[in-house]
C-alpha positions as CSV (number, residue, x, y, z in Angstrom):
1,M,97.5,-111.1,217.1
2,T,93.8,-111.2,216.0
3,K,91.9,-114.3,216.0
4,P,90.5,-115.4,212.6
5,I,86.9,-116.5,212.6
6,T,87.4,-118.7,209.6
7,K,90.7,-120.4,208.7
8,G,89.9,-121.5,205.2
9,Q,87.4,-121.7,202.3
10,P,85.5,-124.9,202.9
11,N,81.8,-124.4,203.9
12,L,82.4,-120.7,203.9
13,A,78.8,-120.0,202.9
14,A,77.4,-122.0,205.7
15,E,79.7,-120.2,208.1
16,D,78.9,-116.7,206.8
17,P,75.8,-115.4,208.7
18,F,75.7,-112.2,206.6
19,L,75.7,-113.8,203.1
20,W,72.2,-112.3,202.6
21,L,73.8,-108.8,202.5
22,E,75.3,-109.6,199.1
23,D,71.8,-109.4,197.5
24,R,72.4,-105.9,196.1
25,T,68.9,-104.8,195.8
26,G,67.0,-107.3,198.0
27,K,64.5,-105.9,200.3
28,Q,65.9,-107.4,203.5
29,A,69.5,-106.1,202.6
30,L,68.2,-102.7,201.6
31,D,66.1,-102.3,204.7
32,W,69.2,-103.1,206.8
33,V,71.2,-100.6,204.7
34,H,68.6,-97.9,205.3
35,R,68.8,-98.5,209.1
36,Q,72.6,-98.3,208.9
37,N,72.3,-95.0,207.0
38,E,69.9,-93.5,209.5
39,V,72.4,-94.1,212.3
40,T,75.4,-92.8,210.3
41,V,73.6,-89.7,209.1
42,A,72.4,-88.9,212.6
43,E,75.9,-89.4,214.0
44,L,77.8,-87.5,211.4
45,Q,75.5,-85.2,209.6
46,G,74.0,-84.3,213.1
47,D,77.4,-83.0,214.2
48,P,77.4,-79.2,214.4
49,S,80.3,-78.9,212.0
50,F,78.8,-80.9,209.3
51,Q,76.6,-78.3,207.5
52,A,79.4,-75.8,207.1
53,S,81.7,-78.6,205.9
54,F,79.2,-79.8,203.4
55,E,78.6,-76.3,202.0
56,T,82.3,-75.7,201.7
57,A,82.9,-79.0,200.0
58,L,80.0,-78.4,197.6
59,D,81.1,-74.9,196.8
60,L,84.6,-76.1,195.9
61,M,83.4,-79.1,193.8
62,T,81.0,-76.9,191.9
63,A,83.0,-73.6,191.7
64,E,82.6,-71.7,188.5
65,D,86.2,-70.8,188.5
66,N,87.4,-74.5,188.6
67,I,89.6,-75.3,185.6
68,A,87.7,-76.5,182.5
69,V,89.9,-79.3,181.5
70,G,89.4,-80.0,177.8
71,S,90.9,-81.8,174.8
72,A,91.2,-80.2,171.3
73,L,89.9,-81.7,168.2
74,R,89.7,-80.0,164.7
75,G,89.8,-76.4,166.1
76,H,87.5,-77.0,169.1
77,V,88.1,-77.8,172.8
78,Y,85.6,-80.2,174.3
79,N,84.8,-80.2,178.0
80,F,82.4,-81.9,180.5
81,W,81.3,-79.4,183.1
82,Q,79.3,-79.5,186.4
83,D,78.5,-76.7,188.8
84,K,75.5,-75.9,191.2
85,T,73.2,-75.0,188.3
86,N,74.3,-77.9,186.0
87,V,74.1,-80.7,188.5
88,L,74.4,-83.6,186.1
89,G,76.5,-81.5,183.7
90,L,77.0,-80.1,180.3
91,W,79.0,-81.6,177.4
92,R,80.2,-78.5,175.6
93,R,82.9,-77.0,173.3
94,T,84.5,-73.7,172.4
95,T,87.2,-72.8,169.9
96,V,90.8,-73.2,170.8
97,A,91.4,-69.4,170.8
98,S,88.4,-68.8,173.0
99,Y,89.5,-71.6,175.4
100,K,92.7,-69.7,176.1
101,T,90.8,-66.6,177.2
102,E,89.8,-65.9,180.8
103,K,86.1,-66.4,180.0
104,P,85.6,-68.8,177.0
105,E,82.3,-68.7,175.0
106,W,81.1,-72.2,175.4
107,E,78.6,-73.9,173.1
108,T,76.4,-76.5,174.9
109,I,76.2,-79.8,173.0
110,I,74.2,-81.7,175.6
111,D,72.6,-80.5,178.8
112,F,72.2,-83.7,180.9
113,D,69.9,-82.0,183.4
114,I,67.5,-81.2,180.7
115,L,67.8,-84.6,179.1
116,S,67.3,-86.3,182.4
117,A,64.3,-84.3,183.3
118,K,62.8,-85.1,179.9
119,E,63.4,-88.9,180.2
120,G,63.0,-89.4,183.8
121,V,66.5,-90.9,184.3
122,K,69.5,-89.3,186.0
123,W,71.9,-89.8,183.0
124,V,75.5,-89.7,183.8
125,F,77.9,-88.9,180.8
126,S,80.3,-91.8,180.2
127,G,82.1,-90.6,177.1
128,A,81.7,-90.6,173.4
129,S,83.4,-92.4,170.5
130,R,83.9,-90.0,167.6
131,L,83.6,-90.8,163.8
132,Y,86.7,-90.0,161.7
133,P,87.3,-87.7,159.8
134,D,84.9,-84.9,160.7
135,F,84.0,-86.2,164.2
136,S,80.5,-84.8,164.2
137,R,78.9,-88.1,164.8
138,C,79.5,-90.0,168.0
139,L,78.5,-93.0,169.9
140,L,77.4,-91.6,173.2
141,S,77.6,-93.6,176.5
142,L,75.1,-92.8,179.2
143,S,75.0,-94.5,182.6
144,P,71.6,-94.6,184.3
145,D,73.1,-94.6,187.8
146,G,76.7,-93.7,187.6
147,G,77.9,-97.3,187.4
148,D,80.1,-98.8,184.7
149,A,77.2,-100.2,182.7
150,S,76.0,-97.6,180.0
151,E,73.5,-97.2,177.3
152,M,74.8,-96.3,173.8
153,R,73.1,-93.8,171.4
154,E,74.2,-92.3,168.1
155,F,74.4,-88.5,168.4
156,D,75.1,-85.7,165.9
157,I,77.1,-82.8,167.4
158,E,76.2,-80.4,164.6
159,T,72.4,-80.8,165.0
160,K,72.8,-81.4,168.8
161,S,70.3,-84.3,168.6
162,F,70.2,-88.1,168.7
163,V,70.2,-89.7,165.3
164,E,66.7,-90.9,164.3
165,D,66.9,-94.7,163.7
166,G,70.6,-94.5,164.5
167,F,72.7,-97.0,166.4
168,R,71.4,-97.6,169.9
169,A,71.9,-100.3,172.6
170,P,70.6,-100.9,176.1
171,A,72.7,-100.4,179.2
172,S,75.5,-103.0,179.5
173,K,79.3,-103.2,179.9
174,S,79.7,-103.5,176.2
175,G,82.0,-101.2,174.2
176,F,81.5,-99.4,171.0
177,S,83.8,-97.8,168.3
178,W,83.3,-96.7,164.7
179,L,84.8,-98.8,161.8
180,D,83.1,-96.5,159.3
181,K,80.1,-94.3,159.1
182,D,77.8,-97.2,158.6
183,T,79.6,-99.9,160.7
184,V,80.1,-100.1,164.4
185,I,82.6,-102.3,166.2
186,V,80.8,-103.8,169.1
187,S,82.6,-105.5,172.0
188,A,79.4,-107.3,173.2
189,A,78.3,-108.1,176.7
190,F,74.6,-108.1,176.4
191,E,73.7,-111.8,176.7
192,E,75.3,-114.3,179.2
193,D,77.0,-116.2,176.3
194,E,78.6,-113.0,175.2
195,K,80.2,-112.3,178.5
196,T,83.4,-113.5,180.2
197,Q,83.2,-114.9,183.7
198,S,84.0,-111.4,184.9
199,G,80.9,-110.0,183.1
200,Y,82.9,-108.1,180.4
201,P,82.7,-108.4,176.6
202,R,83.7,-111.8,175.2
203,V,82.7,-111.4,171.6
204,V,83.6,-108.6,169.1
205,K,81.0,-108.0,166.2
206,L,80.5,-105.7,163.3
207,W,77.1,-104.0,163.4
208,K,75.9,-102.6,160.1
209,R,73.6,-99.6,160.0
210,G,69.9,-100.5,159.3
211,T,70.3,-104.0,160.9
212,S,69.3,-105.2,164.3
213,R,72.0,-105.6,167.0
214,G,71.2,-109.3,167.0
215,D,72.2,-109.6,163.4
216,A,75.7,-108.2,164.1
217,T,78.5,-110.4,162.6
218,P,81.0,-112.0,165.0
219,I,84.5,-111.4,164.0
220,F,86.5,-112.4,167.2
221,E,86.1,-114.2,170.5
222,A,87.9,-114.5,173.8
223,Q,87.7,-117.4,176.2
224,K,85.1,-117.4,178.9
225,R,87.8,-117.4,181.5
226,D,89.5,-114.4,180.0
227,L,89.0,-110.9,181.3
228,A,87.6,-109.4,178.1
229,A,87.7,-109.0,174.3
230,G,87.8,-105.7,172.6
231,G,88.0,-104.1,169.1
232,S,89.1,-100.7,168.1
233,V,90.4,-98.5,165.2
234,E,93.8,-96.8,165.4
235,F,94.9,-94.2,162.8
236,D,98.5,-93.5,162.0
237,G,98.3,-90.5,159.7
238,D,95.8,-91.6,157.1
239,K,96.3,-95.3,157.7
240,R,93.7,-97.1,159.5
241,H,94.4,-100.2,161.6
242,V,91.7,-102.5,163.1
243,F,93.0,-104.0,166.4
244,L,91.4,-106.8,168.3
245,T,92.5,-107.7,171.8
246,R,92.1,-110.7,173.9
247,T,92.7,-109.5,177.5
248,L,93.8,-112.5,179.6
249,D,93.9,-110.7,182.8
250,F,94.8,-107.3,184.1
251,F,98.4,-107.7,183.2
252,A,98.4,-109.9,180.1
253,S,96.8,-109.7,176.7
254,H,97.1,-110.8,173.1
255,S,96.7,-108.3,170.4
256,F,95.7,-109.0,166.9
257,L,95.5,-107.0,163.6
258,R,92.5,-107.5,161.4
259,Q,93.4,-107.2,157.7
260,P,91.0,-105.6,155.1
261,S,90.5,-109.2,153.9
262,G,89.1,-110.2,157.2
263,E,92.2,-112.2,158.2
264,V,93.1,-111.9,161.8
265,R,96.9,-112.0,162.7
266,R,98.3,-112.0,166.3
267,I,101.1,-109.5,166.9
268,P,103.8,-111.7,168.5
269,L,104.7,-109.6,171.4
270,P,105.0,-110.9,175.0
271,D,101.7,-111.4,177.0
272,D,102.7,-108.7,179.5
273,V,103.3,-105.9,176.9
274,T,102.3,-102.4,178.0
275,D,102.4,-98.7,176.9
276,T,101.6,-99.5,173.3
277,A,101.1,-96.9,170.5
278,V,101.3,-96.8,166.7
279,F,103.4,-93.9,165.5
280,R,104.8,-93.1,162.1
281,D,104.7,-96.7,161.0
282,Q,106.3,-97.8,164.3
283,L,104.7,-100.0,167.0
284,V,106.0,-98.6,170.2
285,F,105.8,-100.9,173.3
286,G,107.1,-101.5,176.8
287,V,107.1,-104.8,178.8
288,R,106.5,-105.7,182.4
289,S,109.2,-108.3,182.5
290,S,112.4,-108.8,180.5
291,W,112.0,-110.1,177.0
292,T,114.5,-111.0,174.3
293,A,113.2,-110.0,170.9
294,P,113.8,-112.2,167.8
295,D,116.7,-110.1,166.8
296,G,118.4,-110.6,170.3
297,T,117.5,-107.1,171.7
298,R,116.9,-107.3,175.4
299,C,113.7,-105.3,176.4
300,R,113.5,-104.4,180.0
301,P,110.7,-103.1,182.3
302,D,110.5,-99.3,182.4
303,G,112.1,-99.0,178.9
304,L,110.4,-98.2,175.7
305,Y,111.0,-99.9,172.4
306,S,109.8,-99.9,168.8
307,L,109.5,-102.2,165.8
308,D,108.7,-101.4,162.1
309,F,105.0,-102.1,162.1
310,E,104.6,-101.7,158.3
311,R,107.4,-104.3,157.7
312,W,105.6,-106.8,160.1
313,I,102.3,-106.2,158.2
314,E,104.0,-106.9,154.9
315,T,106.5,-109.7,155.8
316,D,105.2,-111.2,159.1
317,A,108.7,-110.5,160.5
318,F,109.6,-107.9,163.2
319,G,113.0,-106.9,161.9
320,P,115.3,-104.9,164.3
321,I,113.9,-103.6,167.6
322,K,114.9,-100.1,168.4
323,T,115.3,-98.6,171.9
324,V,113.2,-95.4,172.3
325,L,113.9,-95.0,176.1
326,E,116.5,-96.6,178.2
327,P,115.4,-97.8,181.7
328,A,116.7,-95.7,184.7
329,P,116.7,-96.3,188.5
330,R,113.5,-95.1,190.3
331,V,112.1,-93.8,187.0
332,S,109.0,-95.4,185.6
333,I,106.6,-94.7,182.7
334,A,103.3,-93.1,183.6
335,G,102.0,-93.2,180.2
336,I,102.4,-92.2,176.6
337,A,100.4,-90.1,174.1
338,R,100.9,-88.8,170.6
339,T,99.9,-86.0,168.3
340,Q,100.0,-86.4,164.6
341,D,103.8,-85.8,164.4
342,R,105.2,-86.3,167.9
343,L,105.2,-88.9,170.7
344,F,105.3,-87.9,174.4
345,I,106.3,-90.0,177.3
346,N,105.0,-89.1,180.8
347,L,107.6,-90.3,183.3
348,M,107.8,-90.5,187.2
349,D,111.2,-89.8,188.7
350,N,111.1,-90.6,192.4
351,V,107.2,-89.9,192.4
352,R,107.8,-86.6,190.6
353,G,106.6,-86.0,187.0
354,K,108.3,-85.1,183.8
355,V,107.5,-85.3,180.0
356,V,109.8,-86.2,177.2
357,A,109.1,-85.5,173.6
358,C,110.1,-88.1,171.0
359,D,110.7,-87.6,167.3
360,R,111.3,-90.3,164.7
361,S,113.5,-90.0,161.7
362,D,115.3,-92.4,159.3
363,S,118.3,-92.2,161.7
364,G,116.2,-93.3,164.7
365,W,114.6,-91.8,167.8
366,S,115.6,-88.5,169.5
367,L,114.3,-87.4,172.9
368,K,114.1,-84.0,174.5
369,A,112.6,-83.0,177.8
370,V,109.6,-80.8,177.7
371,A,110.3,-77.5,179.6
372,L,107.7,-78.0,182.2
373,P,107.7,-77.1,186.0
374,E,109.7,-79.5,188.2
375,N,109.2,-81.3,191.5
376,G,105.5,-81.8,191.2
377,N,102.9,-83.9,189.4
378,V,103.2,-83.4,185.6
379,G,100.7,-85.1,183.4
380,I,99.6,-85.1,179.8
381,S,96.1,-83.6,179.7
382,H,95.5,-84.2,176.1
383,A,97.3,-84.8,172.7
384,E,95.6,-84.2,169.5
385,R,95.9,-87.3,167.4
386,F,95.1,-85.6,164.2
387,G,96.7,-82.2,164.9
388,S,99.6,-80.6,166.8
389,S,98.0,-79.4,170.0
390,V,99.1,-80.8,173.3
391,S,98.5,-79.8,176.9
392,F,100.0,-80.6,180.3
393,S,98.8,-80.4,183.8
394,F,101.0,-79.3,186.8
395,T,100.2,-79.6,190.5
396,D,101.6,-80.6,193.9
397,F,100.1,-80.8,197.4
398,L,100.3,-77.0,197.8
399,T,100.1,-75.6,194.3
400,P,96.7,-75.3,192.5
401,S,96.4,-77.1,189.2
402,S,97.3,-75.4,186.0
403,I,97.0,-76.2,182.3
404,I,100.1,-75.6,180.1
405,W,99.2,-75.5,176.4
406,S,101.0,-75.8,173.1
407,D,99.7,-75.6,169.5
408,D,103.0,-76.8,168.0
409,D,103.9,-80.1,169.6
410,A,105.3,-78.5,172.8
411,A,107.8,-76.3,170.9
412,T,106.3,-73.4,172.6
413,L,104.4,-73.5,175.9
414,A,101.9,-71.2,177.6
415,T,100.0,-71.5,180.9
416,V,96.4,-70.9,179.8
417,K,94.5,-72.0,183.0
418,S,95.3,-71.8,186.6
419,Q,92.9,-72.7,189.4
420,P,92.7,-70.2,192.2
421,A,94.0,-71.1,195.6
422,R,91.4,-72.9,197.6
423,F,93.1,-72.8,201.1
424,D,96.0,-70.9,202.8
425,A,99.1,-72.9,202.0
426,S,101.5,-70.3,203.3
427,P,102.0,-71.9,206.8
428,L,102.3,-75.4,205.3
429,V,105.2,-77.5,203.9
430,S,105.2,-80.6,201.8
431,E,108.0,-83.1,202.6
432,Q,109.1,-86.6,201.4
433,F,110.3,-89.1,204.0
434,E,111.2,-92.8,203.8
435,A,110.3,-95.6,206.1
436,R,111.9,-99.1,206.3
437,S,109.5,-101.9,205.8
438,K,109.4,-105.3,207.6
439,D,111.7,-106.9,205.0
440,G,114.1,-103.9,204.9
441,T,112.7,-102.2,201.7
442,V,112.8,-98.4,201.8
443,I,109.3,-96.9,201.3
444,P,108.8,-93.3,200.4
445,Y,105.9,-91.1,201.5
446,F,104.8,-87.6,201.4
447,V,103.7,-85.5,204.5
448,V,101.9,-82.2,204.3
449,R,101.6,-80.3,207.5
450,R,102.2,-77.0,209.2
451,R,105.8,-75.8,209.0
452,D,105.8,-74.9,212.7
453,Q,104.4,-78.2,214.0
454,E,105.8,-79.0,217.3
455,G,104.0,-82.0,218.5
456,P,101.7,-84.8,217.2
457,V,98.5,-83.6,215.4
458,P,95.5,-85.4,213.9
459,T,96.9,-87.0,210.8
460,L,95.3,-88.7,207.8
461,L,97.3,-91.5,206.2
462,Y,96.1,-92.4,202.7
463,G,97.2,-95.5,200.7
464,Y,96.3,-97.7,197.7
465,G,99.1,-100.1,196.7
466,G,97.7,-102.2,193.8
467,F,97.2,-102.6,190.0
468,E,100.3,-100.7,189.1
469,V,98.4,-97.4,190.1
470,P,100.7,-94.7,191.5
471,L,99.7,-92.2,194.1
472,L,101.1,-88.8,193.0
473,P,101.2,-85.3,194.6
474,G,98.0,-83.4,193.9
475,Y,96.2,-80.3,195.1
476,A,92.8,-80.9,196.8
477,G,90.9,-77.9,197.9
478,V,88.4,-79.8,200.0
479,R,91.2,-81.5,201.9
480,G,93.0,-78.2,202.4
481,R,89.9,-76.4,203.7
482,L,88.3,-79.3,205.8
483,W,91.6,-80.8,207.1
484,L,94.9,-78.9,206.6
485,E,93.6,-75.5,207.6
486,K,92.5,-76.9,211.0
487,G,96.2,-77.7,211.7
488,N,95.9,-81.3,210.7
489,A,98.5,-83.3,208.7
490,Y,98.0,-85.4,205.5
491,V,100.3,-88.3,204.5
492,Q,100.3,-90.1,201.1
493,A,102.0,-93.5,201.0
494,N,103.9,-94.9,198.0
495,I,103.8,-98.5,199.1
496,R,104.6,-101.6,197.0
497,G,101.8,-102.9,194.7
498,G,101.4,-99.4,193.1
499,G,103.1,-98.1,190.0
500,E,105.4,-95.5,191.5
501,F,108.5,-97.4,190.4
502,G,107.4,-99.4,187.6
503,P,106.4,-103.2,187.2
504,N,108.8,-104.5,189.8
505,W,107.4,-102.3,192.5
506,H,103.9,-103.6,191.6
507,Q,105.0,-107.3,191.4
508,A,106.7,-107.1,194.8
509,A,103.2,-107.1,196.3
510,L,101.4,-109.3,193.8
511,K,99.4,-112.4,194.9
512,A,101.4,-114.3,197.5
513,N,103.5,-111.2,198.2
514,R,100.5,-109.1,199.1
515,Q,101.5,-108.8,202.7
516,N,104.4,-106.6,201.6
517,A,102.1,-103.8,200.8
518,F,100.4,-104.1,204.2
519,D,103.7,-104.2,206.0
520,D,104.8,-101.1,204.1
521,F,101.7,-99.2,205.2
522,A,102.3,-100.3,208.8
523,A,105.9,-99.2,208.6
524,I,104.9,-95.7,207.4
525,A,102.4,-95.5,210.4
526,Q,105.1,-96.4,212.8
527,D,107.6,-94.0,211.2
528,L,105.1,-91.2,211.6
529,V,105.0,-91.9,215.3
530,K,108.7,-92.1,215.6
531,R,109.1,-88.7,213.9
532,G,106.5,-87.1,216.3
533,I,104.1,-86.2,213.5
534,A,101.3,-88.3,215.0
535,T,100.5,-90.8,217.8
536,P,98.4,-93.9,217.2
537,A,95.5,-92.1,218.8
538,T,95.8,-89.2,216.4
539,L,96.5,-91.3,213.2
540,G,93.7,-92.1,210.9
541,I,93.8,-94.1,207.7
542,Q,91.8,-94.1,204.5
543,G,91.7,-96.1,201.3
544,G,89.2,-96.9,198.6
545,S,88.6,-99.9,196.4
546,N,91.9,-101.8,196.6
547,G,92.9,-99.2,199.1
548,G,89.8,-100.2,201.0
549,L,91.2,-103.7,201.2
550,L,94.5,-102.1,202.6
551,A,92.5,-100.1,205.2
552,G,90.6,-103.2,206.2
553,V,93.8,-105.4,206.6
554,S,95.4,-102.5,208.5
555,L,92.4,-102.5,210.9
556,T,92.5,-106.2,211.6
557,Q,96.3,-106.7,211.7
558,H,97.4,-103.5,213.5
559,P,94.4,-101.9,215.3
560,E,96.9,-100.5,217.9
561,L,98.5,-98.3,215.3
562,F,95.4,-96.2,214.4
563,G,92.8,-94.0,215.9
564,A,90.3,-94.1,213.1
565,V,89.8,-96.1,209.9
566,I,87.9,-95.0,206.7
567,I,87.1,-97.9,204.3
568,D,85.6,-96.7,201.0
569,V,84.1,-99.0,198.2
570,P,86.2,-101.8,199.4
571,L,87.2,-105.5,198.8
572,L,87.1,-107.2,202.2
573,D,85.9,-110.7,201.8
574,M,88.8,-112.1,199.8
575,L,87.5,-115.7,200.0
576,R,84.4,-114.7,198.1
577,Y,85.5,-111.8,196.0
578,T,85.4,-113.9,192.8
579,E,81.7,-114.6,193.4
580,L,80.8,-111.0,193.4
581,P,81.0,-109.8,189.7
582,P,83.3,-108.6,188.4
583,G,85.6,-109.9,191.1
584,S,87.1,-112.8,189.0
585,S,88.8,-110.2,186.8
586,W,91.2,-109.4,189.6
587,M,92.6,-112.9,190.1
588,A,95.9,-111.8,188.4
589,E,96.3,-109.3,191.2
590,Y,95.2,-111.3,194.3
591,G,95.0,-115.0,193.3
592,D,92.1,-117.5,193.0
593,P,90.4,-118.6,196.2
594,A,89.2,-121.8,194.4
595,K,92.8,-123.0,194.4
596,P,93.9,-124.2,197.9
597,E,97.3,-122.8,197.8
598,E,96.1,-119.4,196.8
599,A,93.1,-119.5,199.1
600,A,95.7,-120.0,201.9
601,W,97.5,-116.7,201.3
602,L,94.1,-114.9,200.8
603,A,92.7,-116.4,204.0
604,A,95.8,-115.2,205.8
605,Y,94.9,-111.6,205.4
606,S,91.3,-111.3,204.3
607,P,89.8,-108.8,206.7
608,Y,86.3,-110.1,206.8
609,Q,87.5,-113.5,208.2
610,H,89.8,-111.8,210.7
611,V,87.4,-109.7,212.7
612,D,88.2,-110.3,216.4
613,A,85.6,-109.7,219.1
614,D,88.5,-109.3,221.6
615,A,90.5,-106.7,219.6
616,A,90.5,-103.0,220.6
617,Y,89.4,-101.5,217.2
618,P,89.3,-97.8,216.6
619,P,86.2,-96.2,215.2
620,V,85.5,-97.4,211.6
621,L,83.5,-95.7,208.8
622,L,82.7,-97.8,205.8
623,M,81.3,-96.2,202.6
624,T,79.9,-97.8,199.5
625,S,77.2,-97.5,196.7
626,T,74.3,-99.6,195.8
627,A,75.1,-98.7,192.2
628,D,78.7,-99.8,192.4
629,D,79.0,-102.4,189.6
630,R,82.8,-102.7,189.9
631,V,83.3,-103.5,193.6
632,H,80.2,-105.1,195.1
633,P,78.7,-103.3,198.0
634,G,78.3,-106.6,199.9
635,H,81.9,-106.3,201.0
636,A,81.3,-103.1,203.0
637,R,77.9,-104.3,204.2
638,K,79.2,-107.7,205.5
639,M,82.2,-106.1,207.2
640,A,80.1,-103.6,209.0
641,A,77.7,-106.2,210.1
642,R,80.4,-108.5,211.3
643,L,82.2,-105.8,213.2
644,Q,79.0,-104.7,214.9
645,A,78.0,-108.3,215.7
646,A,81.4,-108.7,217.3
647,G,80.7,-105.9,219.7
648,H,82.5,-103.1,217.9
649,A,79.8,-100.4,218.4
650,K,81.9,-97.7,216.8
651,T,81.4,-99.0,213.4
652,L,79.4,-96.9,210.9
653,L,78.3,-97.7,207.3
654,F,76.8,-95.3,204.8
655,E,75.7,-96.6,201.4
656,E,74.8,-94.1,198.7
657,T,72.2,-95.2,196.2
658,E,73.8,-93.8,193.1
659,G,77.2,-92.8,191.7
660,G,78.9,-96.1,191.0
661,H,82.4,-97.0,192.1
662,G,83.8,-93.5,191.4
663,G,81.0,-91.4,192.8
664,R,80.1,-90.0,189.4
665,G,77.1,-87.7,188.7
666,D,75.5,-85.3,191.2
667,R,78.1,-83.5,193.2
668,R,75.8,-83.0,196.3
669,P,76.1,-86.6,197.5
670,Q,79.8,-86.6,196.9
671,A,80.1,-83.4,198.9
672,A,78.1,-84.8,201.7
673,Q,80.2,-87.9,201.8
674,A,83.5,-85.8,201.9
675,A,82.1,-83.8,204.8
676,M,81.0,-86.9,206.7
677,R,84.6,-88.4,206.4
678,Y,86.2,-85.3,207.8
679,V,83.7,-85.0,210.6
680,F,84.3,-88.6,211.4
681,L,88.1,-88.1,211.4
682,Q,88.1,-84.9,213.5
683,R,85.8,-86.5,216.1
684,A,87.7,-89.7,216.3
685,L,91.1,-88.3,216.4
686,T,90.4,-85.6,218.9
687,G,88.7,-87.8,221.3
688,A,85.2,-86.5,220.5
689,T,83.8,-90.0,220.0
């Protein structure tokens, strides 16, 4: 057992000698970061294998034959593209017919490298809200550093220019969508009184063309303690609905319909409603926990249901609830999407994908499986809301991604894009195994390794386990070239807390039950050793964000199980995470450290408080970003400092200055970080460090 440095929350600030590292851009903190970076760069980029690994990663990330994933709208396919020449990327389009050819003729809408050079800011494209019905005007989101906060500008696609005296707002975490050509719905988070305690929008306003942003009219507010407020327009055929949302936390919300008169009515569905869509006058929805509707219908998790939305609008009564999809064991809903005339449900069946097409008639719902490849990860790439085109993606650990396209609501399908193989998969095999967790729960996981493996090899175990996010099979050229081709193994864990098996799988590791996710991960590590795939000395682990918390806890609770630990953009100080914006938005997942009972279970596993000077920790690599405005870099900084101060000299930290939480923007820093991770793993798991 490790020895916690602190046993509770009181006087935590006074007990924390590294609190100053939470000053994101403070000189003292950044000077320390730069010194850490110098050591890490010398250690990892100085390795003889780094340069070739970096070049391989960059070549694969920027290859001109990567699939251009796009979405169709009014006869065009739109795509964001990056390669070695277009470092910050192009937003571009081509016709649907041209997209299906081997070499589409692309029309550039915005060249972000040119824009950035002109304005002296490395703009990162963050999306665009399009104006119905011709979609040529958009509200463009531009991040100045790759973080979540973005600037908004009105842009005309046909003239390929920003609209003079058009809508424009400074960088913030606000949201923007069109009400009509002269009115924007603003989910505002500019001023402190407009923000929730998590830093997200609290007030929804209508902003009229020709007026200042400050004169926008408030139409809806959330509470300060809520996660966020939002407003959007949803079209069902030619019917326009204005929805307002009060998001209470990550898993609970109240939805409202704004009438043309300005009246706002709450839609009386349960707080934990999920997977909602308006389709042919029906409001389709799922639930995270069982709910009995007013007509007595029992709605269950992993099922899908519908109600007559037009009837509710007219009468304020739901009427009969219809079942769209019955729940089934080990089958969960990955998402839903719709074209103009068909609804599609993306399912996961024992962590393998499938898609069901749904039609609605006077007699009810009819379902039919879409004829897609089996035993892999199937996703819905796009569904044209105002048309009949839909595309699907297919991949698995050893099969390059492909795009399967339909122009007729999936009645006919054709593979239009296939990524070339990036590594030699012929000697490899992908297998699914199960481990038994501490409480007896059976936990599935995937292993990718050489078919002829005879003894333990360097193995990377990757996990996440939170926020209903599933880890699905997927092809990764960089992983294949820099890891698998060297004879190493890769393992992907489907632990509780994720979304692999629906809400119950997630809730089994929620709040006070969080230890279940950590136990699941440890059980998989132990099972890998039992099967002879790895030994503790050859087993490395990696996780990012919530997965970084998983890796940090695994380090402090079970250092004897691992030979190397990579912790990316992590949460690690769980007794102060709500003090580092937007940390308070995650209290529904982890709990509130301001409440003694919840602080107790957080303190029981919080990695930062459990660093032990006497423990035999394996080498650790922490990576974060100064520009990460989702998970504060202070977590990684403080953990590195505490590990080093406790005498764990094989602790490295690298902090990128841009890219935000997801490493967006320039691919070169992303390629360098990928190469550093694999160099670190190879050295640590083969005894080179």
